[in-house]
C-alpha positions as CSV (number, residue, x, y, z in Angstrom):
1,M,29.2,-47.9,-35.0
2,P,27.4,-46.3,-32.0
3,A,26.3,-42.7,-32.2
4,P,28.6,-40.3,-30.4
5,R,27.5,-39.6,-26.8
6,V,25.7,-36.2,-26.4
7,P,26.3,-34.6,-23.0
8,P,23.2,-33.6,-21.0
9,F,22.2,-30.0,-20.8
10,A,19.8,-28.6,-18.3
11,P,19.6,-24.8,-18.4
12,T,17.8,-22.7,-15.7
13,I,16.8,-19.1,-15.2
14,S,16.9,-16.5,-12.4
15,T,15.3,-13.1,-12.8
16,Q,15.3,-9.6,-11.3
17,V,12.8,-7.0,-12.2
18,A,14.4,-3.6,-13.1
19,T,12.3,-1.8,-10.5
20,R,10.2,-3.0,-7.6
21,Y,7.7,-0.2,-8.0
22,A,6.7,1.6,-11.2
23,A,4.1,4.2,-12.3
24,G,3.2,2.1,-15.3
25,G,4.9,1.7,-18.6
26,P,6.6,-1.5,-19.9
27,Y,7.6,-4.4,-17.7
28,V,11.4,-4.7,-17.6
29,D,13.2,-7.9,-16.4
30,Q,16.8,-8.9,-16.1
31,V,17.2,-12.6,-17.0
32,A,20.2,-14.7,-16.1
33,F,20.8,-18.2,-17.4
34,G,22.3,-21.0,-15.3
35,I,23.1,-24.6,-15.8
36,A,21.7,-27.3,-13.5
37,A,23.5,-30.1,-15.4
38,G,26.0,-30.5,-18.2
39,E,27.7,-27.7,-20.2
40,W,26.4,-25.0,-22.5
41,P,26.4,-26.6,-26.0
42,R,28.6,-25.0,-28.7
43,A,28.6,-25.0,-32.5
44,D,31.4,-26.3,-34.7
45,D,32.9,-22.8,-34.6
46,D,32.9,-22.9,-30.8
47,S,30.2,-20.3,-30.5
48,F,27.4,-20.8,-28.0
49,L,24.3,-22.4,-29.3
50,P,21.2,-20.1,-28.8
51,V,18.7,-21.1,-26.2
52,A,15.1,-19.7,-26.3
53,A,13.0,-18.9,-23.3
54,G,9.6,-17.3,-22.8
55,A,7.5,-15.9,-19.9
56,V,3.9,-15.2,-19.1
57,V,3.2,-12.1,-17.0
58,H,0.2,-12.2,-14.6
59,R,-1.5,-9.3,-12.8
60,T,-3.1,-9.7,-9.4
61,D,-4.6,-7.3,-6.9
62,A,-2.8,-8.9,-3.9
63,E,0.9,-9.5,-3.7
64,P,1.8,-13.1,-4.6
65,A,3.4,-15.4,-2.0
66,P,6.5,-17.3,-3.1
67,G,5.7,-20.9,-4.2
68,E,2.0,-20.5,-4.3
69,P,0.2,-21.6,-7.5
70,V,-0.9,-18.9,-9.9
71,P,-4.3,-17.7,-8.6
72,A,-7.3,-18.5,-10.8
73,E,-8.3,-14.8,-10.8
74,A,-4.8,-13.7,-12.1
75,E,-5.0,-11.8,-15.4
76,I,-2.6,-12.6,-18.1
77,V,-1.4,-9.3,-19.4
78,G,1.3,-10.3,-21.9
79,T,4.3,-12.4,-22.7
80,L,8.1,-12.0,-22.9
81,E,10.6,-13.7,-25.2
82,L,14.3,-14.1,-25.2
83,T,17.0,-16.0,-27.2
84,T,20.6,-16.0,-26.0
85,A,23.4,-14.5,-28.1
86,T,25.8,-17.0,-29.7
87,S,28.7,-14.8,-28.6
88,L,27.6,-14.6,-24.9
89,G,25.6,-17.7,-24.0
90,A,25.0,-17.7,-20.2
91,T,27.9,-15.4,-19.4
92,V,25.8,-12.2,-18.9
93,P,22.2,-11.3,-17.8
94,Y,19.9,-10.2,-20.6
95,P,17.5,-7.2,-20.2
96,V,14.0,-7.9,-21.6
97,T,11.4,-5.1,-22.1
98,S,7.8,-5.8,-22.9
99,T,6.2,-4.5,-26.0
100,W,3.1,-3.8,-24.0
101,D,2.5,-1.5,-21.0
102,M,1.4,-2.0,-17.4
103,T,-1.8,0.1,-17.6
104,E,-3.6,-1.0,-14.4
105,P,-2.6,-0.9,-10.8
106,G,-1.6,-4.2,-9.3
107,F,1.2,-6.7,-8.9
108,Y,2.8,-7.9,-12.2
109,T,4.7,-11.2,-12.0
110,A,6.6,-12.9,-14.8
111,V,7.1,-16.7,-14.8
112,W,9.8,-17.9,-17.2
113,T,9.9,-21.3,-18.9
114,I,12.5,-23.2,-21.0
115,R,11.2,-26.0,-23.1
116,G,13.3,-28.5,-25.1
117,A,10.5,-28.7,-27.8
118,E,11.0,-25.0,-28.6
119,Q,14.7,-25.2,-29.2
120,T,16.7,-25.7,-32.4
121,A,17.4,-29.3,-33.4
122,A,21.0,-28.8,-32.3
123,V,20.1,-27.6,-28.8
124,A,17.3,-30.2,-28.4
125,R,19.8,-33.0,-29.0
126,H,21.6,-31.9,-25.9
127,M,18.6,-30.8,-23.8
128,G,16.0,-33.3,-24.9
129,A,12.7,-32.5,-26.5
130,D,10.8,-33.3,-23.4
131,Y,12.9,-31.1,-21.1
132,T,10.9,-28.3,-19.3
133,W,12.1,-26.0,-16.6
134,T,9.6,-23.4,-15.1
135,E,10.4,-20.6,-12.7
136,Q,8.6,-20.7,-9.3
137,Y,5.7,-18.2,-9.1
138,G,5.7,-15.4,-6.7
139,E,9.3,-14.8,-6.0
140,R,9.8,-11.2,-4.8
141,S,12.5,-10.6,-7.5
142,Q,9.8,-11.3,-10.2
143,V,7.2,-8.8,-9.0
144,T,6.7,-5.1,-10.0
145,M,3.9,-3.2,-8.3
146,V,2.0,-0.4,-9.9
147,P,0.4,1.7,-7.2
148,A,-2.8,3.8,-7.4
149,I,-2.2,6.9,-5.2
150,T,-3.8,10.3,-5.9
151,T,-4.1,13.4,-3.9
152,V,-6.4,16.4,-3.4
153,A,-5.1,19.4,-1.5
154,Q,-7.2,22.1,0.2
155,P,-7.5,24.7,-2.6
156,A,-7.7,27.9,-0.5
157,A,-7.2,29.2,3.0
158,A,-6.7,32.5,4.9
159,S,-3.4,33.3,6.6
160,G,-3.3,31.9,10.1
161,D,-5.3,28.8,9.1
162,T,-4.1,25.3,8.8
163,I,-4.1,23.6,5.3
164,S,-4.6,19.9,4.5
165,D,-3.8,17.3,1.9
166,T,-5.9,14.2,1.3
167,I,-3.9,11.1,0.1
168,R,-6.2,8.5,-1.6
169,V,-4.9,5.0,-1.8
170,A,-7.0,3.1,-4.3
171,G,-4.6,0.5,-5.5
172,P,-2.5,-2.3,-4.1
173,I,-0.6,-2.3,-0.8
174,P,2.6,-4.3,-0.3
175,E,2.2,-7.3,1.9
176,R,4.8,-6.0,4.4
177,G,3.0,-2.6,4.7
178,M,3.3,0.9,3.4
179,H,3.4,4.5,4.8
180,V,2.4,7.8,3.2
181,E,3.3,11.4,3.9
182,S,3.0,14.8,2.3
183,A,5.0,18.0,2.4
184,V,4.3,21.7,1.8
185,Y,6.6,23.9,-0.2
186,R,6.4,27.7,-0.7
187,A,6.2,28.9,-4.3
188,V,9.0,31.2,-5.2
189,E,8.8,33.9,-7.9
190,G,10.8,32.9,-11.0
191,V,10.9,29.2,-10.1
192,A,8.8,26.8,-12.2
193,P,6.1,25.0,-10.1
194,S,7.5,21.6,-11.1
195,E,10.9,22.6,-9.6
196,S,9.6,24.2,-6.4
197,C,9.5,21.1,-4.2
198,V,13.1,21.3,-2.9
199,G,14.6,21.6,0.6
200,G,15.1,25.4,0.5
201,N,11.3,25.9,0.0
202,L,10.1,23.3,2.5
203,V,7.6,24.7,5.0
204,W,6.4,21.6,6.7
205,R,6.5,17.8,6.3
206,S,3.9,15.4,7.9
207,E,4.8,12.3,9.8
208,L,4.7,9.0,8.1
209,V,1.1,7.6,8.3
210,P,0.7,3.8,8.2
211,V,-1.6,2.6,5.5
212,T,-3.7,-0.3,6.7
213,A,-6.3,-0.4,4.0
214,R,-7.4,1.3,0.8
215,G,-9.0,4.7,1.5
216,D,-8.3,8.4,2.3
217,Y,-5.5,9.6,4.6
218,V,-5.6,13.3,5.5
219,V,-2.6,15.3,6.8
220,I,-3.0,18.8,8.3
221,S,-0.3,21.4,8.5
222,P,0.2,23.9,11.4
223,P,-1.2,27.4,10.8
224,I,0.3,29.1,7.8
225,S,1.0,32.7,8.6
226,E,2.3,34.0,5.3
227,P,0.0,34.6,2.3
228,G,1.1,33.0,-0.9
229,T,1.0,29.9,-3.1
230,Y,1.9,26.5,-1.6
231,Y,2.6,23.2,-3.3
232,W,2.0,19.8,-1.8
233,Q,4.0,16.7,-2.7
234,E,3.0,13.3,-1.4
235,R,5.2,10.2,-1.0
236,A,4.7,6.6,-0.2
237,V,7.3,4.2,1.1
238,D,7.3,0.4,1.9
239,A,8.3,-1.2,5.1
240,E,12.0,-1.2,4.1
241,G,11.9,2.5,3.2
242,A,11.9,2.0,-0.6
243,I,10.0,4.6,-2.5
244,V,6.7,3.3,-3.8
245,H,5.3,6.6,-5.2
246,T,6.3,10.2,-5.4
247,G,3.8,12.9,-6.4
248,V,4.3,15.5,-9.1
249,C,5.2,19.0,-7.7
250,G,3.2,22.1,-8.8
251,I,0.1,20.5,-10.2
252,E,-3.2,22.3,-9.7
253,N,-4.9,19.6,-7.4
254,E,-1.8,19.8,-5.1
255,T,-1.8,23.6,-4.8
256,T,-3.2,25.7,-1.9
257,R,-3.5,29.4,-2.2
258,V,-3.3,31.3,1.1
259,A,-4.8,34.8,1.1
260,A,-4.2,37.5,3.7
261,S,-6.8,37.3,6.4
262,S,-9.6,39.9,6.1
263,A,-10.9,39.5,9.7
264,P,-11.0,43.0,11.3
265,A,-9.3,43.7,14.6
266,R,-11.6,43.2,17.6
267,Q,-13.1,46.4,19.0
268,V,-13.3,46.6,22.8
269,P,-16.8,47.7,24.0
270,E,-16.9,50.8,26.4
271,A,-18.3,48.6,29.2
272,E,-15.1,46.5,29.0
273,A,-12.7,49.5,28.8
274,P,-10.1,49.5,31.6
275,A,-9.9,52.4,34.2
276,L,-8.1,55.3,32.9
277,A,-4.7,56.4,34.3
278,A,-4.6,59.5,36.5
279,T,-3.3,61.6,33.7
280,G,-6.4,60.7,31.6
281,T,-9.0,61.6,34.3
282,S,-11.1,64.7,33.5
283,F,-11.0,67.7,35.8
284,D,-14.8,67.7,36.1
285,A,-14.7,64.2,37.5
286,L,-12.3,65.4,40.2
287,R,-14.4,68.3,41.5
288,P,-16.5,66.4,44.1
289,W,-13.4,64.7,45.5
290,A,-11.5,68.0,45.7
291,A,-14.4,69.6,47.7
292,L,-14.5,66.8,50.2
293,A,-10.7,67.1,50.7
294,V,-11.0,70.9,51.5
295,C,-13.8,70.2,54.1
296,L,-11.7,67.6,55.8
297,L,-8.6,69.9,56.0
298,T,-10.8,72.7,57.5
299,A,-12.3,70.4,60.1
300,G,-8.8,69.2,61.1
301,A,-7.5,72.7,61.6
302,T,-10.4,73.8,63.8
303,L,-10.0,70.7,66.1
304,L,-6.3,71.4,66.5
305,A,-7.0,75.0,67.5
306,T,-9.5,74.0,70.1
307,R,-7.2,71.4,71.7
308,S,-4.4,74.0,72.0
309,A,-6.6,76.5,73.8
310,R,-8.0,74.0,76.3
311,F,-4.8,72.2,77.4
312,G,-2.1,74.9,76.8
313,R,1.3,74.4,75.1
314,V,2.3,70.9,74.6
315,A,5.8,70.1,75.7
316,K,8.3,69.0,73.1
317,I,10.0,65.6,73.5
318,R,13.7,65.8,73.2
């Protein structure tokens, strides 16, 4: 009697990282199973047979391109493992969290594989011991980027001066580009520094600065007139506007203290002093001019008397 026919079973996987950008920590993936051929095998009690899958996670300095082979210089940082639940099968995606952390900046890419040889005997009968399915390397949904962005603010200034923040990009840059900016917030008495970077305390925000290469990017504020403590907070976004990195508010290296200006008021030299108004002129200074005026009035009166005596009375014009 021939053996009963076993239907073929060809499972596949699609993945979506929990976050495109992370400050480090564990690598978190969402794994969804699909079926390229056949049906999900079931046990005698009609539960789903468990399917095992595994992934290798690579770290690179450059963002991978979809479909390219794994670069020779890629670093293997860890593995992931998953076995489906007998009550769920392929009906839901499965969250998978690494037992290790992403400790270095770079692009972390998981590549999942299903192998018939790694299944239970019951599953292998349906799948085939030589069955292998491997996820294509470099799909955007597989990649989490850990940036390396630090900042150093100008520590002190005088009122009326500008202040600056230096944004240092030492790590990876997304293939589609990135922009950075920084904002200044005024410290408020009674508010914790870490909670001060809110809209009501905003003094100034820089424009977005395109990042073309690793290096320092400096933003300079307008003059700050009020003495006090000011906190900077930097931010990086990708070409689509997704947040790549947000700085911590209120830390010492992102604090600028503005002191009252001690520059004295400018004294005007006597040589540059403007002419005094009439009410401010001294009487002694007016004596020579008064004497001259008296002489002129006397001369005029004498001339008029001489003219009258010589030509007689002058007729009035009516």
